[in-house]
C-alpha positions in Angstrom: 41.5 -28.9 31.1 38.8 -28.6 33.8 36.9 -26.2 31.6 36.9 -28.6 28.6 35.8 -31.5 30.9 32.9 -29.5 32.2 31.8 -28.5 28.7 31.9 -32.1 27.7 29.8 -33.1 30.6 27.2 -30.4 29.9 27.2 -31.4 26.2 26.6 -35.1 27.0 23.8 -34.1 29.5 22.1 -31.9 26.9 22.3 -34.7 24.3 20.9 -37.3 26.7 18.1 -34.9 27.8 17.2 -34.1 24.2 17.3 -37.8 23.2 14.7 -38.7 25.9 12.2 -36.2 24.5 12.9 -36.9 20.8 11.3 -39.5 18.5 14.1 -41.2 16.7 12.0 -43.1 14.2 8.4 -43.9 13.2 8.5 -47.7 13.1 5.1 -48.9 14.4 3.5 -51.5 12.2 0.0 -51.1 13.7 -3.0 -50.2 11.4 -3.9 -46.6 11.3 -7.5 -46.2 12.3 -9.6 -43.1 11.6 -11.6 -41.2 14.2 -13.8 -38.1 14.4 -11.0 -35.7 13.5 -9.3 -37.6 10.7 -11.0 -39.8 8.1 -9.7 -42.5 5.8 -10.1 -42.3 2.1 -9.9 -45.9 1.0 -10.4 -49.2 2.8 -11.2 -47.7 6.2 -7.5 -47.4 7.1 -5.2 -44.4 7.3 -2.0 -44.4 5.2 1.5 -44.0 6.7 2.8 -40.5 6.2 6.5 -39.7 5.7 7.8 -37.4 8.4 9.4 -34.9 6.0 6.1 -34.3 4.2 4.0 -33.3 7.2 5.1 -29.6 7.1 3.9 -29.3 3.5 0.4 -30.9 3.7 -2.2 -29.8 1.2 -5.3 -28.0 2.4 -7.9 -30.4 3.8 -5.3 -33.0 4.7 -4.4 -34.1 8.3 -1.7 -36.2 9.9 -2.1 -38.0 13.3 0.9 -39.1 15.3 0.0 -42.2 17.2 1.9 -43.6 20.2 1.8 -47.4 20.8 2.7 -48.7 24.3 3.0 -52.4 25.1 0.8 -52.9 28.2 3.0 -55.7 29.4 6.2 -53.7 29.1 8.0 -56.3 26.9 8.3 -54.2 23.8 9.5 -50.7 23.3 7.1 -47.8 22.8 6.7 -47.0 19.1 5.3 -44.2 17.1 3.9 -43.8 13.6 2.4 -41.0 11.4 -0.8 -41.6 9.5 -2.4 -39.3 7.0 -6.0 -38.8 5.9 -8.6 -36.1 5.3 -9.8 -33.6 7.9 -12.9 -34.6 9.8 -14.9 -32.5 12.3 -12.2 -30.2 13.7 -14.6 -28.0 15.7 -13.7 -29.5 19.0 -9.9 -29.0 18.5 -8.0 -25.8 19.4 -5.1 -25.0 16.9 -1.8 -24.6 18.7 0.6 -22.3 16.9 4.3 -23.2 16.6 6.3 -20.1 17.7 8.2 -18.2 15.0 11.7 -19.4 14.7 10.8 -23.0 15.7 11.1 -25.6 13.0 7.7 -27.3 12.4 9.3 -30.5 11.3 11.2 -30.6 14.6 7.9 -30.5 16.5 6.6 -33.4 14.5 9.6 -35.5 15.6 9.4 -34.4 19.3 7.3 -35.7 22.1 4.6 -33.2 23.4 3.6 -32.8 27.0 0.8 -31.1 28.9 3.2 -29.2 31.2 6.8 -29.0 32.3 8.3 -31.4 34.7 6.5 -34.5 33.4 8.3 -37.8 32.9 9.7 -38.4 29.4 7.3 -41.3 28.7 4.1 -39.3 29.7 3.7 -37.6 26.4 0.4 -37.4 24.5 -0.7 -40.5 22.7 -2.4 -38.7 19.8 -1.3 -35.5 18.2 -2.6 -34.0 15.0 -0.8 -31.9 12.4 -2.1 -29.9 9.4 1.2 -28.4 8.3 0.6 -25.1 10.1 -0.7 -25.8 13.6 -0.7 -28.6 16.1 -3.9 -30.1 17.6 -4.4 -32.1 20.8 -7.9 -33.1 21.9 -9.1 -31.1 24.9 -5.9 -29.0 25.2 -5.3 -25.3 24.6 -1.6 -25.3 25.3 1.4 -27.8 25.3 5.1 -28.0 25.9 7.8 -29.5 23.6 11.6 -29.7 24.1 13.6 -28.7 21.0 17.3 -29.3 21.6 16.7 -29.5 25.3 15.0 -26.1 25.5 11.3 -25.9 26.3 9.0 -24.4 23.7 5.4 -23.6 24.5 2.6 -24.1 22.0 -0.2 -21.7 22.6 -3.6 -21.3 21.0 -3.3 -19.6 17.6 -4.7 -16.1 17.5 -7.8 -15.8 15.3 -7.4 -13.9 12.0 -8.7 -10.3 12.5 -11.4 -9.3 10.1 -11.2 -6.0 8.3 -13.9 -3.6 9.3 -16.4 -2.9 6.7 -16.6 0.7 5.3 -19.6 2.5 6.5 -21.7 4.0 3.8 -22.6 7.7 4.1 -26.3 8.1 4.7 -28.2 9.4 1.6 -30.2 12.5 2.3 -33.9 11.9 1.8 -35.5 13.6 -1.1 -37.4 16.7 -0.1 -41.2 16.2 -0.3 -42.8 17.7 -3.3 -44.7 20.8 -2.4 -47.9 21.2 -4.3 -48.2 24.2 -6.5 -50.4 27.0 -5.2 -50.7 29.0 -8.4 -53.6 26.9 -9.8 -51.8 25.8 -12.9 -51.5 22.1 -12.0 -53.9 19.9 -10.0 -53.2 16.8 -7.9 -55.7 14.0 -8.6 -55.6 13.0 -4.9 -56.4 16.5 -3.7 -60.2 16.8 -3.2 -60.0 20.5 -2.8 -58.3 20.9 -6.2 -60.5 21.0 -9.3 -59.4 20.9 -12.9 -61.0 23.7 -14.8 -60.7 21.6 -18.0 -62.5 18.6 -16.6 -65.2 17.4 -19.0 -68.7 18.0 -17.9 -72.1 17.0 -19.3 -74.4 19.8 -20.1 -77.5 17.9 -19.2 -79.7 20.9 -19.3 -78.3 22.4 -22.5 -78.0 19.3 -24.8 -79.8 16.2 -23.7 -79.2 14.2 -27.0 -75.4 14.7 -26.9 -75.2 13.6 -23.4 -77.1 10.4 -24.1 -74.9 9.6 -27.2 -71.7 10.0 -25.1 -73.1 7.6 -22.4 -74.0 5.0 -25.0 -70.4 5.2 -26.5 -68.9 4.5 -23.0 -71.3 1.6 -22.3 -70.4 -0.1 -25.7 -66.7 0.3 -25.0 -67.0 -1.4 -21.6 -69.0 -4.3 -23.2 -66.3 -4.8 -25.9 -63.5 -4.8 -23.3 -65.4 -7.5 -21.3 -65.7 -9.7 -24.4 -62.0 -9.3 -25.2 -61.1 -10.4 -21.7 -63.3 -13.4 -21.9 -61.7 -14.5 -25.2 -58.2 -14.1 -23.8 -59.0 -16.2 -20.7 -60.3 -18.9 -23.0 -57.1 -18.9 -25.0 -54.9 -19.0 -21.9 -56.6 -21.8 -20.1 -58.0 -23.9 -22.9 -54.8 -26.0 -23.0 -55.3 -27.2 -19.4 -55.8 -30.8 -20.6 -52.6 -30.8 -22.6 -50.6 -29.4 -19.7 -52.0 -32.0 -17.3 -51.1 -34.8 -19.8 -47.5 -33.8 -20.3 -47.1 -33.1 -16.6 -48.2 -36.6 -15.9 -45.7 -37.9 -18.5 -42.9 -36.0 -16.8 -43.8 -37.3 -13.4 -43.9 -40.8 -14.8 -40.3 -40.5 -16.1 -39.2 -39.1 -12.7 -40.9 -42.0 -10.9 -39.2 -44.6 -13.2 -35.8 -43.0 -12.7 -36.1 -42.8 -8.9 -37.2 -46.4 -8.8 -34.1 -47.5 -10.7 -31.9 -45.5 -8.4 -33.7 -47.0 -5.4 -32.9 -50.5 -6.6 -29.2 -49.6 -7.1 -29.0 -48.2 -3.6 -30.6 -51.3 -2.2 -28.0 -53.5 -3.9 -25.2 -51.4 -2.5 -26.7 -51.5 1.0 -26.8 -55.3 0.7 -23.1 -55.4 -0.3 -22.1 -53.3 2.7 -24.2 -55.4 4.9 -22.6 -58.7 3.7 -19.1 -57.2 4.3 -20.1 -56.2 7.8 -21.4 -59.7 8.6 -18.2 -61.3 7.3 -16.0 -59.0 9.4 -18.3 -59.6 12.5 -17.8 -63.3 12.1 -14.0 -62.9 12.1 -14.3 -60.5 15.1 -16.4 -62.9 17.1 -13.9 -65.8 16.5 -10.9 -63.7 17.6 -12.8 -62.4 20.7 -14.7 -65.5 21.8 -12.9 -68.4 20.1 -14.1 -71.0 17.6 -13.9 -74.7 16.8 -11.8 -75.7 13.9 -13.6 -77.2 10.9 -13.5 -80.9 10.7 -12.1 -81.5 14.2 -13.1 -81.1 17.8 -10.2 -78.8 18.6 -11.3 -75.5 20.3 -9.3 -72.4 19.6 -9.7 -70.0 22.6 -10.4 -66.3 21.9 -8.9 -63.2 23.5 -11.5 -63.0 26.2 -10.8 -66.6 27.3 -7.0 -66.1 27.2 -7.4 -63.0 29.4 -9.7 -64.8 31.8 -12.3 -62.3 30.8 -10.5 -59.4 32.3 -11.7 -56.2 30.5 -8.4 -54.3 30.8 -6.5 -57.3 29.3 -8.9 -57.6 26.5 -8.6 -53.9 25.7 -4.8 -54.1 25.7 -4.7 -57.2 23.4 -7.2 -55.7 21.0 -4.4 -53.7 19.3 -2.4 -56.8 18.3 -2.7 -59.1 15.3 -3.9 -62.4 16.8 -4.8 -64.1 13.4 -1.3 -65.4 12.5 -0.3 -62.7 10.0 -3.6 -61.8 8.4 -3.3 -58.3 9.6 -6.5 -58.2 11.7 -6.7 -57.0 15.2 -9.9 -56.4 17.2 -9.4 -52.6 16.9 -8.9 -52.7 13.1 -11.9 -55.0 12.7 -14.0 -52.6 14.8 -12.9 -49.7 12.6 -13.8 -51.6 9.4 -17.1 -52.8 10.7 -18.0 -49.2 11.7 -17.1 -48.0 8.2 -19.2 -50.8 6.6 -22.1 -50.0 8.9 -22.0 -46.3 8.0 -21.9 -47.2 4.3 -24.8 -49.6 4.7 -26.9 -47.1 6.6 -26.1 -44.4 4.0 -27.2 -46.5 1.1 -30.3 -47.6 3.0 -31.2 -44.0 3.6 -30.7 -43.1 0.0 -32.8 -46.2 -1.0 -35.7 -45.1 1.2 -35.6 -41.6 -0.2 -35.6 -42.7 -3.8 -38.5 -45.1 -3.2 -40.4 -42.3 -1.4 -39.9 -40.1 -4.5 -41.1 -43.0 -6.7 -44.3 -43.3 -4.6 -45.1 -39.6 -4.6 -44.5 -38.9 -8.3 -46.3 -42.1 -9.4 -49.3 -41.2 -7.4 -49.3 -37.6 -8.8 -48.9 -39.0 -12.3 -51.9 -41.3 -11.9 -54.1 -38.5 -10.6 -53.2 -36.3 -13.6 -53.9 -39.1 -16.1 -57.3 -39.8 -14.6 -58.3 -36.1 -14.1 
């Protein structure tokens, strides 16, 4: 009887311990905002990710588990999983899940820096790619699976196979010149070809003169042929310049059109940024209702301009159900600004190409 009673107590203590370190559900309604490590694909917001799909993510995908804490302690702490594309992961160390530990269980368990920490002191942001776990600035972590601690350590790098060394090829033996007098090297000044043609100036003066004339005429004919070939090759220079100028004109016109299109897209992104900033300014600093003298105070005024209060309230929807919070607006404005700057840069590049190619075309037409 006593033994059964003790087992029941131990079981209840284990259950209570495990419950304190488990995440029962992912119920947060806050907007998922991208960062340097995870990027949004559409609309500047991350999509909610089902917990049972995290362990089977496709290559290039990433899930972030976000913890939301009420700074005033009125609401319970909530969690949510958001998915997106991998961003710049160079600053994150992959932490391997030990063999025999269920990866899905780690997704639903709080993660800590070390043992002995309070149950509510788990990490606020944890990233998952279906294989490893990532925590900014950490190279190890602790989770409690079923009440037992499990350490997540830095994943070992994949060893590269050594390349096979090629056997050195023996250098070819230098050719030894023949010493029997049968062959003669043209670069050897001491070697003379007995069959080399010589002019018998003393014996036959007329034959020598005729041979010299033949060689002089042959050299003159070769020079004339070379001159004709050069004329044929470069005589179409005007036609080459003309068609080159036409091609550059086409490139100039095309780049000008692309520059105009990029300019239009930059203006659209700029207008979207201005609209969001107007909403952001109203939420933060307040505004006067249209058609009346009523003043609606902003977050800053409600918090008596206390920075910590403003930072805490920036996560909440203060627009009566529109879904906007200061944080979500900041994220959207950042996305629109990057889009505007990207199109503006592309516009400048295309207009630069237009100027260069148009100038080159004019030079070729006039030349």
